[in-house]
PQR file of N, CA, C, O and H, with PARSE charges and radii, in Angstrom:
ATOM      1  N   MET A   1       2.432   3.684  26.190 -0.4000 1.5000
ATOM      2  CA  MET A   1       3.303   4.014  25.091 -0.0000 2.0000
ATOM      3  C   MET A   1       4.166   2.822  24.694  0.5500 1.7000
ATOM      4  O   MET A   1       4.406   2.578  23.511 -0.5500 1.4000
ATOM      5  N   LYS A   2       4.631   2.077  25.712 -0.4000 1.5000
ATOM      6  CA  LYS A   2       5.485   0.932  25.426 -0.0000 2.0000
ATOM      7  C   LYS A   2       4.707  -0.168  24.706  0.5500 1.7000
ATOM      8  O   LYS A   2       5.247  -0.824  23.815 -0.5500 1.4000
ATOM      9  H   LYS A   2       4.435   2.275  26.672  0.4000 1.0000
ATOM     10  N   SER A   3       3.444  -0.377  25.084 -0.4000 1.5000
ATOM     11  CA  SER A   3       2.646  -1.400  24.416 -0.0000 2.0000
ATOM     12  C   SER A   3       2.358  -1.011  22.967  0.5500 1.7000
ATOM     13  O   SER A   3       2.214  -1.882  22.108 -0.5500 1.4000
ATOM     14  H   SER A   3       3.006   0.156  25.808  0.4000 1.0000
ATOM     15  N   CYS A   4       2.276   0.275  22.694 -0.4000 1.5000
ATOM     16  CA  CYS A   4       2.067   0.737  21.325 -0.0000 2.0000
ATOM     17  C   CYS A   4       3.284   0.419  20.452  0.5500 1.7000
ATOM     18  O   CYS A   4       3.135   0.004  19.303 -0.5500 1.4000
ATOM     19  H   CYS A   4       2.394   0.982  23.391  0.4000 1.0000
ATOM     20  N   ARG A   5       4.472   0.613  20.996 -0.4000 1.5000
ATOM     21  CA  ARG A   5       5.695   0.282  20.252 -0.0000 2.0000
ATOM     22  C   ARG A   5       5.779  -1.205  19.969  0.5500 1.7000
ATOM     23  O   ARG A   5       6.154  -1.614  18.871 -0.5500 1.4000
ATOM     24  H   ARG A   5       4.592   0.950  21.929  0.4000 1.0000
ATOM     25  N   ILE A   6       5.432  -2.009  20.957 -0.4000 1.5000
ATOM     26  CA  ILE A   6       5.463  -3.459  20.773 -0.0000 2.0000
ATOM     27  C   ILE A   6       4.473  -3.862  19.688  0.5500 1.7000
ATOM     28  O   ILE A   6       4.781  -4.710  18.851 -0.5500 1.4000
ATOM     29  H   ILE A   6       5.128  -1.676  21.849  0.4000 1.0000
ATOM     30  N   LEU A   7       3.308  -3.271  19.697 -0.4000 1.5000
ATOM     31  CA  LEU A   7       2.302  -3.576  18.689 -0.0000 2.0000
ATOM     32  C   LEU A   7       2.787  -3.197  17.294  0.5500 1.7000
ATOM     33  O   LEU A   7       2.595  -3.959  16.346 -0.5500 1.4000
ATOM     34  H   LEU A   7       3.057  -2.582  20.377  0.4000 1.0000
ATOM     35  N   VAL A   8       3.404  -2.044  17.160 -0.4000 1.5000
ATOM     36  CA  VAL A   8       3.923  -1.607  15.861 -0.0000 2.0000
ATOM     37  C   VAL A   8       5.005  -2.559  15.374  0.5500 1.7000
ATOM     38  O   VAL A   8       5.023  -2.921  14.197 -0.5500 1.4000
ATOM     39  H   VAL A   8       3.560  -1.425  17.930  0.4000 1.0000
ATOM     40  N   VAL A   9       5.893  -2.965  16.248 -0.4000 1.5000
ATOM     41  CA  VAL A   9       6.957  -3.897  15.864 -0.0000 2.0000
ATOM     42  C   VAL A   9       6.364  -5.230  15.431  0.5500 1.7000
ATOM     43  O   VAL A   9       6.801  -5.802  14.433 -0.5500 1.4000
ATOM     44  H   VAL A   9       5.878  -2.671  17.203  0.4000 1.0000
ATOM     45  N   LEU A  10       5.380  -5.732  16.161 -0.4000 1.5000
ATOM     46  CA  LEU A  10       4.750  -7.000  15.793 -0.0000 2.0000
ATOM     47  C   LEU A  10       4.059  -6.915  14.435  0.5500 1.7000
ATOM     48  O   LEU A  10       4.153  -7.840  13.629 -0.5500 1.4000
ATOM     49  H   LEU A  10       5.025  -5.267  16.972  0.4000 1.0000
ATOM     50  N   VAL A  11       3.375  -5.819  14.185 -0.4000 1.5000
ATOM     51  CA  VAL A  11       2.709  -5.645  12.887 -0.0000 2.0000
ATOM     52  C   VAL A  11       3.731  -5.633  11.757  0.5500 1.7000
ATOM     53  O   VAL A  11       3.515  -6.258  10.719 -0.5500 1.4000
ATOM     54  H   VAL A  11       3.299  -5.067  14.839  0.4000 1.0000
ATOM     55  N   LEU A  12       4.832  -4.932  11.950 -0.4000 1.5000
ATOM     56  CA  LEU A  12       5.872  -4.892  10.920 -0.0000 2.0000
ATOM     57  C   LEU A  12       6.491  -6.267  10.673  0.5500 1.7000
ATOM     58  O   LEU A  12       6.714  -6.650   9.525 -0.5500 1.4000
ATOM     59  H   LEU A  12       5.007  -4.424  12.794  0.4000 1.0000
ATOM     60  N   VAL A  13       6.764  -6.999  11.733 -0.4000 1.5000
ATOM     61  CA  VAL A  13       7.358  -8.330  11.585 -0.0000 2.0000
ATOM     62  C   VAL A  13       6.406  -9.266  10.861  0.5500 1.7000
ATOM     63  O   VAL A  13       6.815  -9.980   9.944 -0.5500 1.4000
ATOM     64  H   VAL A  13       6.583  -6.687  12.666  0.4000 1.0000
ATOM     65  N   PHE A  14       5.140  -9.271  11.263 -0.4000 1.5000
ATOM     66  CA  PHE A  14       4.179 -10.154  10.613 -0.0000 2.0000
ATOM     67  C   PHE A  14       3.927  -9.760   9.166  0.5500 1.7000
ATOM     68  O   PHE A  14       3.687 -10.627   8.326 -0.5500 1.4000
ATOM     69  H   PHE A  14       4.809  -8.692  12.007  0.4000 1.0000
ATOM     70  N   SER A  15       3.976  -8.480   8.862 -0.4000 1.5000
ATOM     71  CA  SER A  15       3.773  -8.065   7.473 -0.0000 2.0000
ATOM     72  C   SER A  15       4.942  -8.501   6.602  0.5500 1.7000
ATOM     73  O   SER A  15       4.746  -8.826   5.431 -0.5500 1.4000
ATOM     74  H   SER A  15       4.171  -7.776   9.545  0.4000 1.0000
ATOM     75  N   LEU A  16       6.137  -8.515   7.141 -0.4000 1.5000
ATOM     76  CA  LEU A  16       7.288  -8.989   6.371 -0.0000 2.0000
ATOM     77  C   LEU A  16       7.185 -10.476   6.078  0.5500 1.7000
ATOM     78  O   LEU A  16       7.467 -10.909   4.961 -0.5500 1.4000
ATOM     79  H   LEU A  16       6.297  -8.251   8.093  0.4000 1.0000
ATOM     80  N   PHE A  17       6.787 -11.255   7.060 -0.4000 1.5000
ATOM     81  CA  PHE A  17       6.654 -12.680   6.846 -0.0000 2.0000
ATOM     82  C   PHE A  17       5.460 -13.008   5.953  0.5500 1.7000
ATOM     83  O   PHE A  17       5.479 -14.012   5.240 -0.5500 1.4000
ATOM     84  H   PHE A  17       6.558 -10.903   7.968  0.4000 1.0000
ATOM     85  N   GLY A  18       4.442 -12.189   5.984 -0.4000 1.5000
ATOM     86  CA  GLY A  18       3.264 -12.421   5.161 -0.0000 2.0000
ATOM     87  C   GLY A  18       3.538 -12.260   3.686  0.5500 1.7000
ATOM     88  O   GLY A  18       2.863 -12.882   2.866 -0.5500 1.4000
ATOM     89  H   GLY A  18       4.426 -11.374   6.564  0.4000 1.0000
ATOM     90  N   CYS A  19       4.505 -11.448   3.324 -0.4000 1.5000
ATOM     91  CA  CYS A  19       4.837 -11.202   1.915 -0.0000 2.0000
ATOM     92  C   CYS A  19       5.815 -12.222   1.360  0.5500 1.7000
ATOM     93  O   CYS A  19       6.081 -12.226   0.158 -0.5500 1.4000
ATOM     94  H   CYS A  19       5.054 -10.942   3.989  0.4000 1.0000
ATOM     95  N   ALA A  20       6.351 -13.081   2.204 -0.4000 1.5000
ATOM     96  CA  ALA A  20       7.398 -14.005   1.767 -0.0000 2.0000
ATOM     97  C   ALA A  20       6.886 -15.031   0.754  0.5500 1.7000
ATOM     98  O   ALA A  20       7.634 -15.434  -0.137 -0.5500 1.4000
ATOM     99  H   ALA A  20       6.134 -13.077   3.180  0.4000 1.0000
ATOM    100  N   GLY A  21       5.650 -15.452   0.870 -0.4000 1.5000
ATOM    101  CA  GLY A  21       5.130 -16.476  -0.022 -0.0000 2.0000
ATOM    102  C   GLY A  21       4.363 -15.938  -1.215  0.5500 1.7000
ATOM    103  O   GLY A  21       3.699 -16.698  -1.921 -0.5500 1.4000
ATOM    104  H   GLY A  21       5.043 -15.125   1.594  0.4000 1.0000
ATOM    105  N   MET A  22       4.446 -14.652  -1.446 -0.4000 1.5000
ATOM    106  CA  MET A  22       3.677 -14.050  -2.533 -0.0000 2.0000
ATOM    107  C   MET A  22       4.446 -14.120  -3.851  0.5500 1.7000
ATOM    108  O   MET A  22       5.677 -14.102  -3.872 -0.5500 1.4000
ATOM    109  H   MET A  22       4.986 -14.035  -0.873  0.4000 1.0000
ATOM    110  N   SER A  23       3.699 -14.199  -4.941 -0.4000 1.5000
ATOM    111  CA  SER A  23       4.325 -14.163  -6.258 -0.0000 2.0000
ATOM    112  C   SER A  23       4.773 -12.740  -6.564  0.5500 1.7000
ATOM    113  O   SER A  23       4.407 -11.801  -5.858 -0.5500 1.4000
ATOM    114  H   SER A  23       2.700 -14.214  -4.924  0.4000 1.0000
ATOM    115  N   ARG A  24       5.562 -12.586  -7.615 -0.4000 1.5000
ATOM    116  CA  ARG A  24       6.025 -11.254  -8.015 -0.0000 2.0000
ATOM    117  C   ARG A  24       4.850 -10.352  -8.363  0.5500 1.7000
ATOM    118  O   ARG A  24       4.850  -9.168  -8.028 -0.5500 1.4000
ATOM    119  H   ARG A  24       5.860 -13.349  -8.189  0.4000 1.0000
ATOM    120  N   THR A  25       3.854 -10.908  -9.033 -0.4000 1.5000
ATOM    121  CA  THR A  25       2.675 -10.117  -9.399 -0.0000 2.0000
ATOM    122  C   THR A  25       1.959  -9.612  -8.158  0.5500 1.7000
ATOM    123  O   THR A  25       1.607  -8.435  -8.076 -0.5500 1.4000
ATOM    124  H   THR A  25       3.854 -11.871  -9.305  0.4000 1.0000
ATOM    125  N   GLU A  26       1.743 -10.493  -7.194 -0.4000 1.5000
ATOM    126  CA  GLU A  26       1.074 -10.103  -5.957 -0.0000 2.0000
ATOM    127  C   GLU A  26       1.877  -9.053  -5.200  0.5500 1.7000
ATOM    128  O   GLU A  26       1.303  -8.119  -4.639 -0.5500 1.4000
ATOM    129  H   GLU A  26       2.029 -11.449  -7.261  0.4000 1.0000
ATOM    130  N   GLN A  27       3.192  -9.196  -5.178 -0.4000 1.5000
ATOM    131  CA  GLN A  27       4.030  -8.217  -4.493 -0.0000 2.0000
ATOM    132  C   GLN A  27       3.933  -6.848  -5.163  0.5500 1.7000
ATOM    133  O   GLN A  27       3.871  -5.824  -4.482 -0.5500 1.4000
ATOM    134  H   GLN A  27       3.658  -9.954  -5.633  0.4000 1.0000
ATOM    135  N   ARG A  28       3.920  -6.828  -6.489 -0.4000 1.5000
ATOM    136  CA  ARG A  28       3.836  -5.551  -7.199 -0.0000 2.0000
ATOM    137  C   ARG A  28       2.471  -4.895  -7.009  0.5500 1.7000
ATOM    138  O   ARG A  28       2.383  -3.675  -6.871 -0.5500 1.4000
ATOM    139  H   ARG A  28       3.970  -7.660  -7.042  0.4000 1.0000
ATOM    140  N   ILE A  29       1.412  -5.695  -7.000 -0.4000 1.5000
ATOM    141  CA  ILE A  29       0.075  -5.140  -6.774 -0.0000 2.0000
ATOM    142  C   ILE A  29      -0.021  -4.579  -5.358  0.5500 1.7000
ATOM    143  O   ILE A  29      -0.556  -3.489  -5.159 -0.5500 1.4000
ATOM    144  H   ILE A  29       1.483  -6.686  -7.112  0.4000 1.0000
ATOM    145  N   LEU A  30       0.488  -5.306  -4.386 -0.4000 1.5000
ATOM    146  CA  LEU A  30       0.433  -4.854  -2.995 -0.0000 2.0000
ATOM    147  C   LEU A  30       1.246  -3.584  -2.786  0.5500 1.7000
ATOM    148  O   LEU A  30       0.783  -2.640  -2.145 -0.5500 1.4000
ATOM    149  H   LEU A  30       0.923  -6.192  -4.548  0.4000 1.0000
ATOM    150  N   SER A  31       2.456  -3.565  -3.329 -0.4000 1.5000
ATOM    151  CA  SER A  31       3.277  -2.361  -3.143 -0.0000 2.0000
ATOM    152  C   SER A  31       2.692  -1.177  -3.899  0.5500 1.7000
ATOM    153  O   SER A  31       2.738  -0.047  -3.412 -0.5500 1.4000
ATOM    154  H   SER A  31       2.832  -4.331  -3.850  0.4000 1.0000
ATOM    155  N   GLY A  32       2.145  -1.424  -5.081 -0.4000 1.5000
ATOM    156  CA  GLY A  32       1.487  -0.342  -5.818 -0.0000 2.0000
ATOM    157  C   GLY A  32       0.289   0.204  -5.065  0.5500 1.7000
ATOM    158  O   GLY A  32       0.066   1.414  -5.036 -0.5500 1.4000
ATOM    159  H   GLY A  32       2.107  -2.342  -5.476  0.4000 1.0000
ATOM    160  N   SER A  33      -0.478  -0.682  -4.458 -0.4000 1.5000
ATOM    161  CA  SER A  33      -1.635  -0.246  -3.673 -0.0000 2.0000
ATOM    162  C   SER A  33      -1.214   0.563  -2.456  0.5500 1.7000
ATOM    163  O   SER A  33      -1.840   1.573  -2.132 -0.5500 1.4000
ATOM    164  H   SER A  33      -0.296  -1.666  -4.482  0.4000 1.0000
ATOM    165  N   ALA A  34      -0.154   0.122  -1.778 -0.4000 1.5000
ATOM    166  CA  ALA A  34       0.321   0.848  -0.590 -0.0000 2.0000
ATOM    167  C   ALA A  34       0.827   2.243  -0.968  0.5500 1.7000
ATOM    168  O   ALA A  34       0.516   3.228  -0.299 -0.5500 1.4000
ATOM    169  H   ALA A  34       0.354  -0.698  -2.041  0.4000 1.0000
ATOM    170  N   ILE A  35       1.596   2.311  -2.028 -0.4000 1.5000
ATOM    171  CA  ILE A  35       2.117   3.611  -2.466 -0.0000 2.0000
ATOM    172  C   ILE A  35       0.974   4.497  -2.942  0.5500 1.7000
ATOM    173  O   ILE A  35       0.942   5.690  -2.642 -0.5500 1.4000
ATOM    174  H   ILE A  35       1.849   1.511  -2.571  0.4000 1.0000
ATOM    175  N   GLY A  36       0.033   3.912  -3.683 -0.4000 1.5000
ATOM    176  CA  GLY A  36      -1.120   4.677  -4.158 -0.0000 2.0000
ATOM    177  C   GLY A  36      -1.995   5.180  -3.028  0.5500 1.7000
ATOM    178  O   GLY A  36      -2.508   6.297  -3.090 -0.5500 1.4000
ATOM    179  H   GLY A  36       0.059   2.942  -3.927  0.4000 1.0000
ATOM    180  N   THR A  37      -2.170   4.369  -1.995 -0.4000 1.5000
ATOM    181  CA  THR A  37      -2.955   4.796  -0.840 -0.0000 2.0000
ATOM    182  C   THR A  37      -2.313   6.002  -0.166  0.5500 1.7000
ATOM    183  O   THR A  37      -2.984   6.984   0.152 -0.5500 1.4000
ATOM    184  H   THR A  37      -1.753   3.461  -1.944  0.4000 1.0000
ATOM    185  N   ALA A  38      -1.015   5.912   0.045 -0.4000 1.5000
ATOM    186  CA  ALA A  38      -0.309   7.028   0.675 -0.0000 2.0000
ATOM    187  C   ALA A  38      -0.400   8.291  -0.183  0.5500 1.7000
ATOM    188  O   ALA A  38      -0.629   9.384   0.334 -0.5500 1.4000
ATOM    189  H   ALA A  38      -0.470   5.114  -0.212  0.4000 1.0000
ATOM    190  N   ALA A  39      -0.220   8.135  -1.486 -0.4000 1.5000
ATOM    191  CA  ALA A  39      -0.297   9.289  -2.384 -0.0000 2.0000
ATOM    192  C   ALA A  39      -1.710   9.862  -2.422  0.5500 1.7000
ATOM    193  O   ALA A  39      -1.887  11.080  -2.442 -0.5500 1.4000
ATOM    194  H   ALA A  39      -0.034   7.246  -1.906  0.4000 1.0000
ATOM    195  N   GLY A  40      -2.709   8.992  -2.431 -0.4000 1.5000
ATOM    196  CA  GLY A  40      -4.099   9.447  -2.460 -0.0000 2.0000
ATOM    197  C   GLY A  40      -4.488  10.199  -1.199  0.5500 1.7000
ATOM    198  O   GLY A  40      -5.165  11.225  -1.266 -0.5500 1.4000
ATOM    199  H   GLY A  40      -2.565   8.003  -2.414  0.4000 1.0000
ATOM    200  N   VAL A  41      -4.065   9.693  -0.058 -0.4000 1.5000
ATOM    201  CA  VAL A  41      -4.351  10.376   1.208 -0.0000 2.0000
ATOM    202  C   VAL A  41      -3.629  11.718   1.259  0.5500 1.7000
ATOM    203  O   VAL A  41      -4.190  12.723   1.695 -0.5500 1.4000
ATOM    204  H   VAL A  41      -3.515   8.860  -0.003  0.4000 1.0000
ATOM    205  N   GLY A  42      -2.380  11.719   0.808 -0.4000 1.5000
ATOM    206  CA  GLY A  42      -1.621  12.965   0.787 -0.0000 2.0000
ATOM    207  C   GLY A  42      -2.253  14.008  -0.118  0.5500 1.7000
ATOM    208  O   GLY A  42      -2.355  15.180   0.246 -0.5500 1.4000
ATOM    209  H   GLY A  42      -1.924  10.903   0.454  0.4000 1.0000
ATOM    210  N   ALA A  43      -2.675  13.578  -1.297 -0.4000 1.5000
ATOM    211  CA  ALA A  43      -3.310  14.512  -2.230 -0.0000 2.0000
ATOM    212  C   ALA A  43      -4.634  15.021  -1.668  0.5500 1.7000
ATOM    213  O   ALA A  43      -4.945  16.206  -1.786 -0.5500 1.4000
ATOM    214  H   ALA A  43      -2.592  12.626  -1.592  0.4000 1.0000
ATOM    215  N   ALA A  44      -5.414  14.130  -1.056 -0.4000 1.5000
ATOM    216  CA  ALA A  44      -6.688  14.551  -0.479 -0.0000 2.0000
ATOM    217  C   ALA A  44      -6.483  15.532   0.667  0.5500 1.7000
ATOM    218  O   ALA A  44      -7.262  16.471   0.837 -0.5500 1.4000
ATOM    219  H   ALA A  44      -5.162  13.167  -0.959  0.4000 1.0000
ATOM    220  N   ALA A  45      -5.442  15.314   1.444 -0.4000 1.5000
ATOM    221  CA  ALA A  45      -5.158  16.232   2.550 -0.0000 2.0000
ATOM    222  C   ALA A  45      -4.749  17.605   2.032  0.5500 1.7000
ATOM    223  O   ALA A  45      -5.107  18.625   2.621 -0.5500 1.4000
ATOM    224  H   ALA A  45      -4.810  14.552   1.306  0.4000 1.0000
ATOM    225  N   ILE A  46      -4.012  17.633   0.950 -0.4000 1.5000
ATOM    226  CA  ILE A  46      -3.555  18.904   0.395 -0.0000 2.0000
ATOM    227  C   ILE A  46      -4.716  19.703  -0.190  0.5500 1.7000
ATOM    228  O   ILE A  46      -4.820  20.910   0.029 -0.5500 1.4000
ATOM    229  H   ILE A  46      -3.721  16.804   0.471  0.4000 1.0000
ATOM    230  N   VAL A  47      -5.593  19.017  -0.941 -0.4000 1.5000
ATOM    231  CA  VAL A  47      -6.690  19.738  -1.595 -0.0000 2.0000
ATOM    232  C   VAL A  47      -7.917  19.875  -0.709  0.5500 1.7000
ATOM    233  O   VAL A  47      -8.874  20.550  -1.087 -0.5500 1.4000
ATOM    234  H   VAL A  47      -5.508  18.037  -1.119  0.4000 1.0000
ATOM    235  N   GLY A  48      -7.909  19.247   0.463 -0.4000 1.5000
ATOM    236  CA  GLY A  48      -9.023  19.379   1.392 -0.0000 2.0000
ATOM    237  C   GLY A  48     -10.175  18.429   1.116  0.5500 1.7000
ATOM    238  O   GLY A  48     -11.301  18.687   1.539 -0.5500 1.4000
ATOM    239  H   GLY A  48      -7.131  18.699   0.770  0.4000 1.0000
ATOM    240  N   GLY A  49      -9.915  17.346   0.422 -0.4000 1.5000
ATOM    241  CA  GLY A  49     -10.963  16.369   0.137 -0.0000 2.0000
ATOM    242  C   GLY A  49     -11.061  15.321   1.225  0.5500 1.7000
ATOM    243  O   GLY A  49     -10.402  15.406   2.261 -0.5500 1.4000
ATOM    244  H   GLY A  49      -9.000  17.136   0.078  0.4000 1.0000
ATOM    245  N   SER A  50     -11.894  14.336   0.970 -0.4000 1.5000
ATOM    246  CA  SER A  50     -12.088  13.233   1.910 -0.0000 2.0000
ATOM    247  C   SER A  50     -10.869  12.311   1.879  0.5500 1.7000
ATOM    248  O   SER A  50     -10.450  11.863   0.811 -0.5500 1.4000
ATOM    249  H   SER A  50     -12.429  14.267   0.129  0.4000 1.0000
ATOM    250  N   LEU A  51     -10.313  12.036   3.038 -0.4000 1.5000
ATOM    251  CA  LEU A  51      -9.151  11.153   3.105 -0.0000 2.0000
ATOM    252  C   LEU A  51      -9.500   9.731   2.694  0.5500 1.7000
ATOM    253  O   LEU A  51      -8.688   9.047   2.071 -0.5500 1.4000
ATOM    254  H   LEU A  51     -10.653  12.400   3.905  0.4000 1.0000
ATOM    255  N   ALA A  52     -10.702   9.282   3.038 -0.4000 1.5000
ATOM    256  CA  ALA A  52     -11.122   7.928   2.678 -0.0000 2.0000
ATOM    257  C   ALA A  52     -11.239   7.775   1.165  0.5500 1.7000
ATOM    258  O   ALA A  52     -10.805   6.769   0.604 -0.5500 1.4000
ATOM    259  H   ALA A  52     -11.361   9.838   3.544  0.4000 1.0000
ATOM    260  N   VAL A  53     -11.821   8.764   0.513 -0.4000 1.5000
ATOM    261  CA  VAL A  53     -11.950   8.711  -0.947 -0.0000 2.0000
ATOM    262  C   VAL A  53     -10.565   8.743  -1.584  0.5500 1.7000
ATOM    263  O   VAL A  53     -10.305   8.019  -2.545 -0.5500 1.4000
ATOM    264  H   VAL A  53     -12.174   9.581   0.969  0.4000 1.0000
ATOM    265  N   GLY A  54      -9.679   9.577  -1.051 -0.4000 1.5000
ATOM    266  CA  GLY A  54      -8.311   9.628  -1.565 -0.0000 2.0000
ATOM    267  C   GLY A  54      -7.587   8.310  -1.396  0.5500 1.7000
ATOM    268  O   GLY A  54      -6.849   7.884  -2.285 -0.5500 1.4000
ATOM    269  H   GLY A  54      -9.891  10.165  -0.270  0.4000 1.0000
ATOM    270  N   ALA A  55      -7.793   7.661  -0.260 -0.4000 1.5000
ATOM    271  CA  ALA A  55      -7.147   6.378  -0.004 -0.0000 2.0000
ATOM    272  C   ALA A  55      -7.645   5.298  -0.957  0.5500 1.7000
ATOM    273  O   ALA A  55      -6.851   4.530  -1.500 -0.5500 1.4000
ATOM    274  H   ALA A  55      -8.393   8.007   0.462  0.4000 1.0000
ATOM    275  N   VAL A  56      -8.958   5.239  -1.158 -0.4000 1.5000
ATOM    276  CA  VAL A  56      -9.534   4.221  -2.050 -0.0000 2.0000
ATOM    277  C   VAL A  56      -9.108   4.461  -3.492  0.5500 1.7000
ATOM    278  O   VAL A  56      -8.721   3.528  -4.194 -0.5500 1.4000
ATOM    279  H   VAL A  56      -9.603   5.863  -0.716  0.4000 1.0000
ATOM    280  N   ALA A  57      -9.181   5.704  -3.928 -0.4000 1.5000
ATOM    281  CA  ALA A  57      -8.792   6.020  -5.310 -0.0000 2.0000
ATOM    282  C   ALA A  57      -7.304   5.754  -5.519  0.5500 1.7000
ATOM    283  O   ALA A  57      -6.907   5.209  -6.549 -0.5500 1.4000
ATOM    284  H   ALA A  57      -9.495   6.463  -3.357  0.4000 1.0000
ATOM    285  N   GLY A  58      -6.496   6.132  -4.560 -0.4000 1.5000
ATOM    286  CA  GLY A  58      -5.065   5.889  -4.671 -0.0000 2.0000
ATOM    287  C   GLY A  58      -4.717   4.412  -4.672  0.5500 1.7000
ATOM    288  O   GLY A  58      -3.845   3.976  -5.422 -0.5500 1.4000
ATOM    289  H   GLY A  58      -6.818   6.575  -3.723  0.4000 1.0000
ATOM    290  N   ALA A  59      -5.399   3.639  -3.830 -0.4000 1.5000
ATOM    291  CA  ALA A  59      -5.150   2.200  -3.782 -0.0000 2.0000
ATOM    292  C   ALA A  59      -5.532   1.530  -5.094  0.5500 1.7000
ATOM    293  O   ALA A  59      -4.818   0.654  -5.583 -0.5500 1.4000
ATOM    294  H   ALA A  59      -6.108   3.993  -3.220  0.4000 1.0000
ATOM    295  N   ALA A  60      -6.660   1.946  -5.662 -0.4000 1.5000
ATOM    296  CA  ALA A  60      -7.086   1.372  -6.943 -0.0000 2.0000
ATOM    297  C   ALA A  60      -6.108   1.721  -8.056  0.5500 1.7000
ATOM    298  O   ALA A  60      -5.733   0.863  -8.855 -0.5500 1.4000
ATOM    299  H   ALA A  60      -7.240   2.657  -5.265  0.4000 1.0000
ATOM    300  N   ALA A  61      -5.699   2.976  -8.105 -0.4000 1.5000
ATOM    301  CA  ALA A  61      -4.741   3.399  -9.127 -0.0000 2.0000
ATOM    302  C   ALA A  61      -3.397   2.700  -8.930  0.5500 1.7000
ATOM    303  O   ALA A  61      -2.753   2.314  -9.906 -0.5500 1.4000
ATOM    304  H   ALA A  61      -6.004   3.674  -7.456  0.4000 1.0000
ATOM    305  N   GLY A  62      -2.975   2.538  -7.699 -0.4000 1.5000
ATOM    306  CA  GLY A  62      -1.719   1.850  -7.424 -0.0000 2.0000
ATOM    307  C   GLY A  62      -1.764   0.383  -7.796  0.5500 1.7000
ATOM    308  O   GLY A  62      -0.778  -0.157  -8.297 -0.5500 1.4000
ATOM    309  H   GLY A  62      -3.497   2.852  -6.906  0.4000 1.0000
ATOM    310  N   ALA A  63      -2.900  -0.276  -7.558 -0.4000 1.5000
ATOM    311  CA  ALA A  63      -3.040  -1.682  -7.938 -0.0000 2.0000
ATOM    312  C   ALA A  63      -2.960  -1.844  -9.451  0.5500 1.7000
ATOM    313  O   ALA A  63      -2.311  -2.762  -9.952 -0.5500 1.4000
ATOM    314  H   ALA A  63      -3.701   0.163  -7.151  0.4000 1.0000
ATOM    315  N   VAL A  64      -3.620  -0.951 -10.168 -0.4000 1.5000
ATOM    316  CA  VAL A  64      -3.550  -0.992 -11.631 -0.0000 2.0000
ATOM    317  C   VAL A  64      -2.111  -0.747 -12.084  0.5500 1.7000
ATOM    318  O   VAL A  64      -1.614  -1.416 -12.990 -0.5500 1.4000
ATOM    319  H   VAL A  64      -4.147  -0.205  -9.761  0.4000 1.0000
ATOM    320  N   GLY A  65      -1.455   0.209 -11.452 -0.4000 1.5000
ATOM    321  CA  GLY A  65      -0.055   0.468 -11.775 -0.0000 2.0000
ATOM    322  C   GLY A  65       0.822  -0.736 -11.507  0.5500 1.7000
ATOM    323  O   GLY A  65       1.740  -1.014 -12.280 -0.5500 1.4000
ATOM    324  H   GLY A  65      -1.859   0.753 -10.717  0.4000 1.0000
ATOM    325  N   GLY A  66       0.561  -1.458 -10.427 -0.4000 1.5000
ATOM    326  CA  GLY A  66       1.315  -2.668 -10.124 -0.0000 2.0000
ATOM    327  C   GLY A  66       1.128  -3.747 -11.179  0.5500 1.7000
ATOM    328  O   GLY A  66       2.081  -4.440 -11.534 -0.5500 1.4000
ATOM    329  H   GLY A  66      -0.185  -1.232  -9.800  0.4000 1.0000
ATOM    330  N   VAL A  67      -0.090  -3.894 -11.683 -0.4000 1.5000
ATOM    331  CA  VAL A  67      -0.358  -4.874 -12.740 -0.0000 2.0000
ATOM    332  C   VAL A  67       0.369  -4.470 -14.028  0.5500 1.7000
ATOM    333  O   VAL A  67       0.966  -5.309 -14.703 -0.5500 1.4000
ATOM    334  H   VAL A  67      -0.865  -3.331 -11.395  0.4000 1.0000
ATOM    335  N   VAL A  68       0.310  -3.186 -14.357 -0.4000 1.5000
ATOM    336  CA  VAL A  68       0.966  -2.705 -15.577 -0.0000 2.0000
ATOM    337  C   VAL A  68       2.476  -2.928 -15.491  0.5500 1.7000
ATOM    338  O   VAL A  68       3.088  -3.411 -16.444 -0.5500 1.4000
ATOM    339  H   VAL A  68      -0.175  -2.504 -13.809  0.4000 1.0000
ATOM    340  N   VAL A  69       3.073  -2.579 -14.360 -0.4000 1.5000
ATOM    341  CA  VAL A  69       4.514  -2.784 -14.191 -0.0000 2.0000
ATOM    342  C   VAL A  69       4.850  -4.262 -14.286  0.5500 1.7000
ATOM    343  O   VAL A  69       5.865  -4.627 -14.880 -0.5500 1.4000
ATOM    344  H   VAL A  69       2.575  -2.187 -13.586  0.4000 1.0000
ATOM    345  N   ASP A  70       4.013  -5.118 -13.712 -0.4000 1.5000
ATOM    346  CA  ASP A  70       4.257  -6.553 -13.777 -0.0000 2.0000
ATOM    347  C   ASP A  70       4.222  -7.043 -15.220  0.5500 1.7000
ATOM    348  O   ASP A  70       5.062  -7.847 -15.625 -0.5500 1.4000
ATOM    349  H   ASP A  70       3.189  -4.822 -13.230  0.4000 1.0000
ATOM    350  N   GLN A  71       3.261  -6.564 -15.990 -0.4000 1.5000
ATOM    351  CA  GLN A  71       3.167  -6.988 -17.382 -0.0000 2.0000
ATOM    352  C   GLN A  71       4.356  -6.487 -18.200  0.5500 1.7000
ATOM    353  O   GLN A  71       4.819  -7.180 -19.106 -0.5500 1.4000
ATOM    354  H   GLN A  71       2.580  -5.911 -15.661  0.4000 1.0000
ATOM    355  N   LEU A  72       4.848  -5.305 -17.894 -0.4000 1.5000
ATOM    356  CA  LEU A  72       6.006  -4.775 -18.609 -0.0000 2.0000
ATOM    357  C   LEU A  72       7.280  -5.545 -18.270  0.5500 1.7000
ATOM    358  O   LEU A  72       8.178  -5.657 -19.104 -0.5500 1.4000
ATOM    359  H   LEU A  72       4.472  -4.742 -17.158  0.4000 1.0000
ATOM    360  N   GLN A  73       7.361  -6.075 -17.046 -0.4000 1.5000
ATOM    361  CA  GLN A  73       8.549  -6.807 -16.619 -0.0000 2.0000
ATOM    362  C   GLN A  73       8.607  -8.214 -17.199  0.5500 1.7000
ATOM    363  O   GLN A  73       9.673  -8.830 -17.208 -0.5500 1.4000
ATOM    364  H   GLN A  73       6.631  -5.983 -16.369  0.4000 1.0000
ATOM    365  N   LYS A  74       7.489  -8.729 -17.679 -0.4000 1.5000
ATOM    366  CA  LYS A  74       7.455 -10.116 -18.201 -0.0000 2.0000
ATOM    367  C   LYS A  74       7.943 -10.198 -19.603  0.5500 1.7000
ATOM    368  O   LYS A  74       7.978 -11.283 -20.183 -0.5500 1.4000
ATOM    369  H   LYS A  74       6.623  -8.228 -17.671  0.4000 1.0000
TER
END
């Protein structure tokens, strides 16, 4: 259990440092994809569909949303 916590902390730390050099567009696409993935999995779980299909569809929709938001902010 303790090694699992250490692994989770390391993943979080490395993910924070990995985003530091990204452009605003890349950050918006990544965050849109993450939010879309979570929403897609949640929706698939509620309706009883495939979680993988929900994750892929949500990630794609979130990435498109991130691009649209980026274009609106410019």
